[in-house]
LUMFI-947714 format. One line per field, with one value per atom (N, C-alpha, C): residue in one letter; y, z, x; chain; atom name. Coordinates in steps of 0.02 Angstrom, whole numbers. Last residue first. Example, Ala and Ser with C-alpha at 12.3 -4.5 7.8 and 13.67 -1.06 7.14 Angstrom:
2
res <- s  s  s  a  a  a $
yy <- -112  -53  2  -284  -225  -165 $
zz <- 354  357  394  390  390  390 $
xx <- 642  684  645  660  615  660 $
chain <- A  A  A  A  A  A $
atom <- N  CA  C  N  CA  C $
END
This chain:
89
res <- e  e  e  q  q  q  t  t  t  p  p  p  p  p  p  v  v  v  s  s  s  a  a  a  s  s  s  r  r  r  l  l  l  e  e  e  s  s  s  e  e  e  v  v  v  l  l  l  n  n  n  v  v  v  i  i  i  d  d  d  e  e  e  v  v  v  t  t  t  r  r  r  i  i  i  k  k  k  r  r  r  a  a  a  v  v  v  q  q  q  v  v  v  d  d  d  i  i  i  r  r  r  r  r  r  g  g  g  t  t  t  v  v  v  e  e  e  h  h  h  l  l  l  e  e  e  v  v  v  f  f  f  m  m  m  d  d  d  i  i  i  a  a  a  d  d  d  i  i  i  s  s  s  d  d  d  l  l  l  d  d  d  l  l  l  d  d  d  e  e  e  f  f  f  l  l  l  r  r  r  s  s  s  e  e  e  p  p  p  r  r  r  i  i  i  d  d  d  n  n  n  p  p  p  d  d  d  l  l  l  e  e  e  f  f  f  s  s  s  k  k  k  v  v  v  l  l  l  i  i  i  g  g  g  v  v  v  i  i  i  r  r  r  n  n  n  y  y  y  i  i  i  e  e  e  a  a  a  r  r  r  t  t  t  m  m  m $
yy <- 7126  7194  7206  7042  7046  7118  6965  7020  7021  6793  6849  6903  6745  6744  6803  6676  6740  6737  6561  6559  6625  6590  6541  6541  6672  6700  6654  6577  6633  6664  6499  6469  6523  6593  6561  6531  6622  6675  6645  6495  6528  6582  6480  6433  6465  6587  6583  6538  6554  6618  6616  6433  6435  6497  6482  6435  6434  6560  6591  6547  6459  6508  6544  6401  6362  6409  6528  6489  6447  6589  6573  6524  6650  6602  6582  6724  6759  6713  6644  6664  6698  6638  6580  6599  6760  6748  6692  6737  6793  6786  6628  6620  6676  6585  6633  6628  6424  6475  6520  6378  6380  6438  6296  6355  6350  6204  6203  6260  6189  6251  6249  6060  6084  6142  6053  6005  6026  6153  6161  6114  6095  6151  6164  6002  5978  6033  6094  6048  6021  6150  6191  6150  6042  6066  6108  6034  5978  6000  6156  6144  6087  6130  6184  6175  6030  6014  6067  6108  6054  6033  6192  6221  6167  6104  6139  6163  6099  6091  6128  6102  6077  6061  6162  6099  6068  6279  6235  6166  6336  6333  6282  6319  6301  6292  6353  6295  6273  6387  6411  6350  6384  6345  6373  6443  6486  6449  6334  6388  6432  6184  6235  6291  6025  6075  6120  5924  5975  6032  5835  5873  5928  5767  5820  5862  5746  5729  5785  5718  5759  5733  5668  5625  5665  5741  5752  5714  5701  5714  5717  5683  5631  5641  5805  5741  5687  5901  5903  5837  5861  5862  5860  5881  5815  5809  6019  5975  5905  6052  6069  6027  6007  5979  5993  6087  6015  5982  6213  6200  6124  6193  6209  6192  6175  6120  6130  6300  6242  6182  6378  6390  6330  6274  6320  6328  6273  6242  6294 $
zz <- -9491  -9518  -9572  -9339  -9407  -9430  -9243  -9254  -9327  -9189  -9229  -9238  -9018  -9088  -9127  -8911  -8929  -9003  -8894  -8874  -8890  -8929  -8970  -8954  -8825  -8893  -8937  -8722  -8717  -8786  -8769  -8760  -8755  -8767  -8830  -8825  -8629  -8677  -8743  -8580  -8556  -8605  -8646  -8660  -8638  -8587  -8659  -8675  -8451  -8473  -8548  -8457  -8431  -8456  -8503  -8544  -8522  -8395  -8460  -8506  -8299  -8292  -8357  -8345  -8347  -8342  -8436  -8377  -8390  -8560  -8519  -8463  -8714  -8662  -8625  -8825  -8760  -8701  -8935  -8916  -8849  -8948  -8923  -8900  -9010  -8941  -8910  -9134  -9093  -9021  -9179  -9167  -9122  -9113  -9151  -9131  -9118  -9075  -9119  -9182  -9193  -9153  -9086  -9121  -9128  -9000  -9066  -9109  -8873  -8889  -8955  -8874  -8816  -8836  -8992  -8981  -8923  -8969  -9025  -9016  -8870  -8852  -8907  -8946  -8896  -8877  -9018  -9055  -9007  -8913  -8948  -8993  -8879  -8831  -8866  -8992  -8974  -8927  -8976  -9035  -9021  -8857  -8859  -8919  -8897  -8848  -8850  -8979  -9009  -8962  -8883  -8934  -8969  -8724  -8775  -8829  -8546  -8613  -8662  -8408  -8458  -8526  -8309  -8333  -8388  -8283  -8228  -8253  -8412  -8358  -8304  -8493  -8517  -8460  -8413  -8459  -8476  -8244  -8310  -8354  -8133  -8163  -8233  -8077  -8090  -8121  -8060  -8107  -8125  -8065  -8028  -8077  -8062  -8104  -8060  -7988  -8007  -8045  -7974  -7914  -7930  -8096  -8083  -8021  -8182  -8120  -8105  -8360  -8301  -8240  -8491  -8435  -8374  -8592  -8576  -8516  -8608  -8666  -8651  -8476  -8526  -8583  -8411  -8382  -8436  -8496  -8481  -8453  -8493  -8557  -8543  -8357  -8387  -8453  -8349  -8311  -8340  -8430  -8451  -8414  -8352  -8419  -8444  -8239  -8233  -8301  -8298  -8266  -8262  -8338  -8387  -8359  -8213  -8262  -8317  -8158  -8126  -8174  -8243  -8241  -8210  -8326  -8274  -8277  -8478  -8439  -8388 $
xx <- -4245  -4237  -4288  -4250  -4273  -4267  -4122  -4168  -4188  -4119  -4091  -4145  -4146  -4166  -4137  -4032  -4063  -4082  -3961  -4032  -4069  -3833  -3869  -3944  -3794  -3801  -3842  -3786  -3834  -3847  -3683  -3749  -3803  -3579  -3599  -3669  -3571  -3587  -3612  -3534  -3595  -3618  -3412  -3468  -3533  -3339  -3348  -3408  -3340  -3369  -3385  -3269  -3337  -3373  -3146  -3184  -3257  -3107  -3116  -3158  -3092  -3146  -3160  -2975  -3037  -3097  -2882  -2899  -2962  -2864  -2805  -2821  -2911  -2927  -2863  -2880  -2881  -2894  -2898  -2829  -2824  -3036  -2999  -2929  -3062  -3087  -3047  -3006  -2981  -3003  -3082  -3010  -2984  -3239  -3200  -3126  -3305  -3274  -3230  -3461  -3388  -3360  -3586  -3560  -3485  -3627  -3658  -3635  -3575  -3610  -3649  -3520  -3559  -3603  -3449  -3502  -3548  -3357  -3404  -3463  -3282  -3326  -3377  -3209  -3257  -3306  -3132  -3176  -3229  -3061  -3110  -3156  -2979  -3027  -3082  -2897  -2942  -2997  -2830  -2872  -2922  -2762  -2811  -2858  -2674  -2727  -2782  -2594  -2632  -2689  -2534  -2578  -2620  -2550  -2512  -2560  -2570  -2596  -2551  -2535  -2488  -2519  -2604  -2631  -2588  -2529  -2548  -2570  -2497  -2448  -2466  -2612  -2546  -2496  -2726  -2725  -2656  -2732  -2709  -2698  -2866  -2811  -2796  -2976  -2919  -2860  -3065  -3081  -3021  -2962  -2999  -3016  -2900  -2934  -2976  -2854  -2805  -2837  -2955  -2937  -2887  -2958  -3008  -2993  -2811  -2844  -2895  -2819  -2801  -2839  -2826  -2808  -2783  -2880  -2809  -2784  -3014  -2972  -2897  -3064  -3069  -3019  -3033  -3014  -3011  -3091  -3019  -2994  -3225  -3188  -3113  -3253  -3260  -3221  -3238  -3193  -3195  -3346  -3279  -3228  -3453  -3444  -3373  -3438  -3431  -3419  -3466  -3400  -3388  -3599  -3547  -3479  -3658  -3660  -3607  -3636  -3606  -3605  -3715  -3643  -3607  -3839  -3816  -3740  -3922  -3868  -3843 $
chain <- A  A  A  A  A  A  A  A  A  A  A  A  A  A  A  A  A  A  A  A  A  A  A  A  A  A  A  A  A  A  A  A  A  A  A  A  A  A  A  A  A  A  A  A  A  A  A  A  A  A  A  A  A  A  A  A  A  A  A  A  A  A  A  A  A  A  A  A  A  A  A  A  A  A  A  A  A  A  A  A  A  A  A  A  A  A  A  A  A  A  A  A  A  A  A  A  A  A  A  A  A  A  A  A  A  A  A  A  A  A  A  A  A  A  A  A  A  A  A  A  A  A  A  A  A  A  A  A  A  A  A  A  A  A  A  A  A  A  A  A  A  A  A  A  A  A  A  A  A  A  A  A  A  A  A  A  A  A  A  A  A  A  A  A  A  A  A  A  A  A  A  A  A  A  A  A  A  A  A  A  A  A  A  A  A  A  A  A  A  A  A  A  A  A  A  A  A  A  A  A  A  A  A  A  A  A  A  A  A  A  A  A  A  A  A  A  A  A  A  A  A  A  A  A  A  A  A  A  A  A  A  A  A  A  A  A  A  A  A  A  A  A  A  A  A  A  A  A  A  A  A  A  A  A  A  A  A  A  A  A  A  A  A  A  A  A  A $
atom <- N  CA  C  N  CA  C  N  CA  C  N  CA  C  N  CA  C  N  CA  C  N  CA  C  N  CA  C  N  CA  C  N  CA  C  N  CA  C  N  CA  C  N  CA  C  N  CA  C  N  CA  C  N  CA  C  N  CA  C  N  CA  C  N  CA  C  N  CA  C  N  CA  C  N  CA  C  N  CA  C  N  CA  C  N  CA  C  N  CA  C  N  CA  C  N  CA  C  N  CA  C  N  CA  C  N  CA  C  N  CA  C  N  CA  C  N  CA  C  N  CA  C  N  CA  C  N  CA  C  N  CA  C  N  CA  C  N  CA  C  N  CA  C  N  CA  C  N  CA  C  N  CA  C  N  CA  C  N  CA  C  N  CA  C  N  CA  C  N  CA  C  N  CA  C  N  CA  C  N  CA  C  N  CA  C  N  CA  C  N  CA  C  N  CA  C  N  CA  C  N  CA  C  N  CA  C  N  CA  C  N  CA  C  N  CA  C  N  CA  C  N  CA  C  N  CA  C  N  CA  C  N  CA  C  N  CA  C  N  CA  C  N  CA  C  N  CA  C  N  CA  C  N  CA  C  N  CA  C  N  CA  C  N  CA  C  N  CA  C  N  CA  C  N  CA  C  N  CA  C  N  CA  C  N  CA  C  N  CA  C  N  CA  C  N  CA  C  N  CA  C  N  CA  C  N  CA  C  N  CA  C $
END
């Protein structure tokens, strides 16, 4: 999945799940301040991201997410990690 595809998928999640106007969503949009998400919304969003990545998002990582761009970076990183085969010892 390309970075643009990830971004578009995240915008789609935000629009569908939280009834946001896609024109209001930009990479630098702050989730809580600009998009008016709350902590319950954040949990719902991470459930959706689990479906995108197939991986559970670490709570410590999730707490650092502030912007749409942060989500894109996180999903990109999770998808990259999922595609790397584990090392054999």
